[in-house]
N, C-alpha and C positions, 0 to 999 in steps of 0.2 A: 525573170523566174516570180510565180507567183507563191506569196506568203501569205498563208492564213493562221489566226491564232485558233491553238485547241484546248485554250483556257475555261472552261464551263460553258456559259454559255454567249462569250463575247465572237463578235462579226467582223473583230477588224480584220482586212484585206487589204494588200498592196493592189487591188483592182478598184479600189475605191478608196480615193485619197480624201473622201469627205469624213469618212470612219477614224481615220487618222490624225485628227485634231490633235495639236498639241499643247494644251491649255496646261495652264500652271506646271510647265515645264517638263510633262510628261513624256516618256519614250517614245521614239516610233524604232524602237530597234525589236527586230524579232531575232530570238536564239532558238537557236535545234535542240534540240532532245540529246543527253550523252549518250555515247557510244555504250553499246550491249555490252561488247568485250571488255572494254578497259573500265567503266563504272556503271556497272548493274544495278548497283544497289540504288544509286544517285537517280539512275533510270527509270526507276521504279517509282522512287519519290514523287517526281515529275510527273508519271501518270497517275499516282491517285490523289494528288493535288489537282488534276484537271477536271475529276470525278464525272468523269464523261461514261464511265460504266464496263461491262465484259464487252460489249461490243464494238470497243476504241480498239483500232489498230494503229500503234506506234509506227511510222516508219522514218526512213532518212529526211522527208519532206514535210513532216511534223516539224512546228514552230509555238514558241509561248513570247508572248508578244510583253515587251520589260517593265510596262505599268503593274504588272502582275508579281511581282517581287515588291518586299521589303523595300521604303525608299522609291518603289515606282521608277529605276533606271538599272533594270536587271538584275542577274545574279552578284551577288558579292563576298567577300571571303567570310564573312560573317553570317550571312545570308545566304546559301547557294541554292535555295528551292526555293520555290514560288508560294505565295500564299492559298490554302484549300478552298477553291471555288465557292464551298456550303460555308466559309465565314461569315459572319456578320460583319454591320458597318464597324459598331464599335471595337470590335476586333482587328480587324485592318485597321484604323484609328491608332489603338493601344500600340500595334505593329510597328507602324509609322513614324510615332513621337518618338523622336530623341531622345535621349535622357539630357538633363540638364547638368550644366557642367556645376561641379563643385564648389559652395560658396566660400570666398576669400575670408571670412570671418572664423572658419574653424581651424585655420593655419596661421593666423596670426602672430599666437606664440612659437618663435622657432627655438628648433632645439640646440639646447646649449652643447658642443662639444668637450669631451673631457678634457682635451688642451686647454680650452677657454675656462673650463674648472681650476685646472692646475696653478693657469698664468692668474687669475685671479684671485686665488688663496693667496700666491706668494706676493703679489702684490700689497694685500692687506696684513701679511706680517712685517714685510719690508716698513711700511707706514706705520704700523704701531710700535716698532723698535727706532723707527729715527724719529718720530713726536712724541716725548715724554708728556704732553696734555692730557693724552687720551687716559692716563689713570691705570685703573684694573682694566685688566680685560674682560671681554663680555665675552655672551654666547658663540657671537658668529668670529670671533676673533678664535677663539678654542676650537670651533671647529674648522677654522682656515690651518691654523698649527696643525692639527691631527691630519688634516686632507693631504696636506705639503709633506710631512713624516710619510705618510702611507706612501706617495705618491712616489718619493725617493728611493723607499726600501723597493718598490715593482720594479721602479727602473735599474736599479743594483738587482735584483734578482734575472731580469730579462737579460743584462747585460753580459754574464757570466755564462761563457759558453760550457756545453757539455761535457769536455775536454779537461778542462778547468777546474772542475768539481770533485774535489779529495775524496776515496773511497771510505773515510775514516769519518764518521758522524761531529766527532768533536772537531774535527778542522775544518768544518765548515762554517765559512765568514758571518761572523753576527753585525745585525744591523742595528746600529744606535739609534735610539729611540729617545734622547734622553730630552730632546727640545719639546716632545709630548706630555704636556702639561698631567696631574694626576687626576683632576676632574674629568678631565677628556676620557683618560682611560678606562676612568669607570662608568663612564656613559657607554664607551664600546662594550664593554663586558657586564652590562648591566643585565643582559638577557641572559647567563650566564648565571647570574646570581640568583634571579627569579627561578632559574630552572632547579636550582635548588631544595625552594622553596616546595616542590610538587612532593608530597606525598611517596615516592614511589622507593621501596626498601628495596634492598641489595638484591633480594630474592627473587624478587619481581623483575629485575633487570636482568638476572641470570636465568632465568623458565620462562621462556617466549607465552609460555600453557597459562602461566597465572598471569602473567601482563597482559594479553589477549582476554581474557575473565574478568579481568579488572577493569580495562577498559569498555567493555562490554556492559560492565554492571552498573558503572556510572552514567553512560550513555541514557540506560535506562532509568538513573533515579532524575536525569534531565526535568524540569519543568515541563519543557517543550516537548520532551519526547517520552515523557512517561506512559501517558494515555492512548499514544498509538501503540506501542507494546504490551502494556499489561490490562489495557482498558480503564484506569482506573488514574485518578490523580496524586501525585505523593504524596499528599496529608494523608488522605485514604490507606495507601500503599504503608507506610509508617505504621498506620493507627491497628491497623489487621497486624502488623508484622509485632505491634508489641504486643498485640491480644495474645500471639500464639507463640513469640520464642519461647515463654518457660515452657511449654509443654513440649515443643519440637524436638528439642535434642533427646525423647524418650520415643521418639517414632518408632514402630515397627516395622523395619525395613521391608520390602518385598523380595523373595528370595525365590520367587518360582515355586509352583506345585509340583515339578518332579525331583526338584532337587533337595526339596523342604520334606522332614520325617513328617511334621504335622500335617492336620488336614488344611488347615487354615492358611497354610502356605506363606506364614511369614515368619521371619526371626528377631530379636532383639539385634541390633548392628546400628552401628554409627558410622556416620560417612562423614569422618573427621576431614578429608579429602577437601570438600567443598562446604563453606561454610553454610549456615542455616538460612541467613536472608539472599546467599544464592542461587540456593535451592526451591526458596519462594520463590524469587523471581523465575526459574527457569519452569517451574510450574504456570505460572501465570501467563508468561510467554506465550507456551505452548499451548494454554488453551484459547489466548487471545489473536494470534498470529499464525497457531499450526504449524511451526516450521518443521521441516522431517527432523528424524531421532539422528542424523548423523549431522545435520548442519549444526542444533545444540551439540554434540558432542566436540564437534571443531570448535566451537567457539569457548566452550569451558574447559576443554585439552583431557577432555575424561574421553571413556570406551561408550560405545552408544549403549550397553547392557547398562550401565550405570546411569545413563539419563533415563531408560525404563524403569530402572529401580524405584529412584526417586521420583519419580511423576508417578508412578501407581502408588506408591506408599504416601505422597502428599494427597492426594485426591482420597484416598482412604481415611487419613487423617484429616483432612477439612471438612469433609462430610460429617465427622461426629463432631467437629466444634463449631460449626458455621449451621448447625442445624437450629439454634434457637431463631436464626434470621428468619425465618419459615414460622412463624406461629398460627396457629389455629385458633383465632381472636372470636371470643363470644360475643351477642350482641351486645351485652353488659360495657364491654373494653372497649368497642367501637363505638360505642356512645359520646357523640360532644366532636368527633374525628370528620372534617369534612368529605364527605363522598364526590364523586362527579355527578353531575346533574343528571346522567343518565338512568343512573341507578337510585334517585331519588323516591320515584314512583312503585317503589318495591318495597317496602317496611317488610322487617325482620329478615330481608335475604342476608344471607350470612355465606353463601358458596355459592360460585358459579362452575360448573365442572364441566370438563370436555376432554375426550380420547385423541391424542394425537399419535400419527404410526410414525416410523423411523425407518428408511429403508434399510435394508443389509445386502450380504452378499447369499448368492444359493446357499446352502447346506450341503452338505457331501450325504448326509444320510437321509434316504428317504422318508423314512418318518419325522426327522426334521424339516425336511421341506414342505411336507404336507402340514404338520402344524403350524408353521410359519407363513404360509401361503393366506392374503390377505384379498379376500374376493371382490372388494371395495377399491381396493387399491392395483390389483390384479399382478402383485409382486410378493416376495419375500420380506415379511416386515417384523418388527415389534411395535406393543401397545403401550403407555403409558397413559394413565389416568392421572388430570393434573387440577389442582382445583385453585380460584383464584377469590379475593375476597373482596366485595364491593370498595375497600380505600383507593384502589386494588394494587393488590401484588400477590405472589403464590405462597397460599398459605397450606396446600397439600399435593405431594407427589409421590406417586406409588411404585412400586416394581416395574419390573418391564414383565410383560406378558406378551405370548404369540400371536403372529397376526389374525390367527382363525378364530380366537377368544372374542366371543360378543360382548360390547359395551355394559349389558345388564351383568354378564356373569364377573366382568373384569369390577366392578362396583363394589358387589359381595365379597370377590376374595383379597379387594385391595387395603380392608381396612378401614375404609371412610365412612363407612356407618358407625363405626365405634365411636367418631366424635361428636354427633351431633347430640344436641339436646333438644326435647321437646319444645316447641312453638317454632323450630326454627323453618327456614325456608330456600331452598336449592333449587337454583336454576341450571337447565339444561338444554341439549337441543333435542329436536322430535325421536331421536332415536334411540334416547334413555327411555324407556318403559319399564323402571322403577316406580312407579308408583306404589308397588305393593311391600315392597322393600322398604321405603320412606314412611308408610304407616304403621308397620311393627314400632318405629321409632318417632313416634305421633309429629313427621315432620311433614313440609307440604312441597310440594313439585312446581316447578313453573315453567312449563315448555311450550311452544308455539302447536296451535292446534291441528290436527292431522286433517285432512281433505277428506271427504266421505262424497262416494258416487260422482266424484269426478267433478264436483262444485265446490267453491269455498263462499260461507256468506260475508258480510260486510264486517261485520262484529270479528267475525275470525281474521280476516285482513288487516284490521287493525289490531288486533292483538297482536297480529308475529310483527307490524312494523314495532309495535313497543318493546318488543322482545328481542330485535333484532340489531337495535340500538346498543344496549346494555354489552350484547355479546362481542362488538367491535373491537372492544378492551380487551376480551379476551384471544381472541385469533392475533391482537398483535403482541401480547407477552407469549404467548404462544411461535409467532415467528420468531421473537428474539430468543429463546429457549433455545430453536433448534439452531438460530444462526450462532449461538453458542457451542451447541454440539458439533453442528456443521458448517466447513466454509461453504459451501454449496448446499441448498434444499436438496438437489436429486443426486447429492452423492452419499453414495453406498457404504456404513461403516463395514469392515473388515471383521471376519469371523472374532480374530482371536481377542477382539475388546470384549465380547459379549460377555464376558461374567462381568466385566470393570464397569459396563456403561450405566448398571443402577447407580451405582456410587458419583459416576460421571456425571448423570443429569442431576442428577440431585445438586450437586453442586453449582452445574450450570444456571440452576434457578436461582441460589442465593448470588451466585458472580452475576447474574441480572438484574439486579437489583440495583445497583450501580451505574 
């Protein structure tokens, strides 16, 4: 019967013996395709490996030569399917290579059985008792005696049948361990003694919520993980805590505007259940890693409502206490301070301003949708004006404004102009047409030139490049600010956080200094 190989472009045929050369021990045998009824999946795998296209019809007279399998000797239990016809030479060589046998050096050290350990320990004890020249017992002898006593006790326990065990606990057979020396027993119980030195109080051991919070706080205060959880080093974290711990007990805790008679929404309430340091770490972890409220509640063993109160109260508290870290320095105060090279070409430069937008959820009211819609972003946004000094660091952060307001109107209403002195220079983007506002305060604006009549001169192009270089620092700090506010720059802030966002982004500016 004529047999022809159906694998790829192979032309092996039993009618032409010259095509069946048996070089390098290659198999001359042909293998028929698996049965359609019994091994349908394997048959399909063989057809796919042949790569003959959709026009190939597999019949009972279709065969594959054994050289097209891994090992070139037909299908095996480990490799039942042929090699794909589209495989390159490197892949075929890699499949045909056999795994190297493991080296003998890996298992040179044979494992010692427990029986050998017991016999060696007994032999050492017998030798020490029979030879008085050994003098004092060594550490190895102590370990041997301990191992011998423990093995004897384990054998005694295993030899007791369940029926022989008395019901009374006092009637249990006592195992004699007098031959175990005091020194070896101290070594065995050393771990228990060390456990007593851990500063776990009885209250922590009884209350799993307090224990869980204590372990989490200890993990955060670890120098290896503190920066990951809080974004600050341990030294900076404790320095800020020392600065705030005197005023923190007098913090006004947020109770919600609906449950508070006053308009401010704050009442004097001491959260004695959570220590001051734990509240401070909770706020920093929430700002840095942005875990959910429920996750923090489970870690601290408190309710989600308490976590919200702590977080909002500390945000308001830190906003007032850390504002000194955002000084609007004058030109005299910045003299002698080294500034980046990009700012040295602009003398008397006091501030670089820019507006950034934060995406928000679409408000429910139509009027709010219209006022917060930004034509530039084509979304509902809030705008904030930030100022950066040439040092560089944030020196001005405005309140939030709706996305429909222009940059000029935001500069006018934010109170930024009140900080300027005569002779100051302000740098901004070309969208800030505030020359008239700055002229009233005897200050000057540096901005890229605006293109006229569709052309731009060489001087204007050079001026644009000079102004663009310093603004790279501005974009970098703004991106860092948004990274503190949002876990993703395209993330939308929920509506309930709108009222607290002004204080939130001020704290993010101070937090980004570190």
